[in-house]
N, C-alpha and C positions, 0 to 999 in steps of 0.2 A: 426076591428081596426088593426087587425095583418097584414092583407093586405096591408092597407094603409101605415103602417109602413115599410112594406117590399118594397113597391113602392118608398116610399120617400128616403129610404136607397139606392135602386138601381139608383135612380136619382141623388143622391148626389155623389156617387162613378163615376157615367159616367161624371159628370160634374167635379170632381177632376181629373180624367184620361185625359180628353180633355183639362184641364188647364196644366197640366204636359206635355202632348205632345205638346202643343204649345211652350214649351220653350227647346224643344229637338233641337239638332244640325239639320241643314238643310240638305237635299238630301244626306243622308247616311253617314254625316261627324261623325267620331267617334274618340275618343281618345284611342291610343295605346302606352302604356308606358309613358304617359304624353304628347305624341305628336299628333297632329291632322292629320287625314288622310282623303281621299275622300272615297267614296262607294267602291272603287276598292282597298282600302288599300295604295293608293300612298300618300307620304308626302306632307303636306301642308306647304307653306312658307310664310314669312312676309317680306316687304321691307322696309328698314329704311327710305327711301326717302317718304314714304307715311305717313304723320303726323297723328297720331291717332286721330280719332274723326273728321278728316276734311271732311269726305264724299266723298272723291276723292281718284282715283288712280293715281300715278306718272308714272307707267308702262304701256305705250302705244306703238303701232308700233311695230318695232323689238323687243323691251323689251318684249311684250307681246306675241311675237311668241315663243321667249325661256321661258318665264315665263307665261304660260297660265292660266289667271284668272278662280277662282272657280266661274262659272256663276250661277246666280239666275234667275228663270223663272219670267215671267210677274206676275203670281200669287203667287209668295213667297213674305211672309210678315215678317219683323224684329220681333224678340222676344227675351227679356232678352239680354244677351251678343251678340246676333247675329243680324246684321245690313245689310243693303243693300247700296252699293255705285252706282252712275250712272257714268259709264265710258265716256270718251271723244267721243267714237262711238256711246253712247246711251245705250249700254248693261249694264246690271245690274250684279253686282259682290257681293258675300258675303263677309262680314268683321267679324272678331271676335275681341270684345273689341275694336272696332273702326279700327282695321288693316285690310286691304284688303288681302285676301287669294289667294295664287297662287300655281300651281305646277311647276316642273322643268322638261323640255323635256330630260334632260340627266339622270333622274331617270329611270331605265330599269324595276324594279320589285318592287312590294309591300315591304315596309319597307327600300328601298334605301333612304339615305340622303345626296347624293353627292351634292346638292345645299347649305347645311349648311356652312354658312360662306363665300359664293361665293363673292368676291371683298369686303369683310367685311360689306356688306350690306343687305345679304340675311341669314334669320334665319329660322329654323324649327319652326312653330307655335305650341306653347305649350297651353295647358290648364290651 
């Protein structure tokens, strides 16, 4: 009976660990001082012209050259506050709480936030 209990406990822990992992941030995204960063530690941004929850990015073409989207792979699945929007070019982009996420080409090193407040419509993504 003790072996059965141990096996059941192990299975329960594995199930809970898998469930917790599924709501973790995608592709190494992490929170650093309340701001979201990519796996390289580069600051992520949101764009005021992207309506939250619309499932669409308004930053395409030249805009996306300066503000590269945080791309999701074909196998990535939304979970919790993390969703995926389909871009005009068919690419898939991560969104947090309904807002698509971007990098800023002028940030040079991890921790830079030079895009925060740019033209009054770009903001550091916060947890």
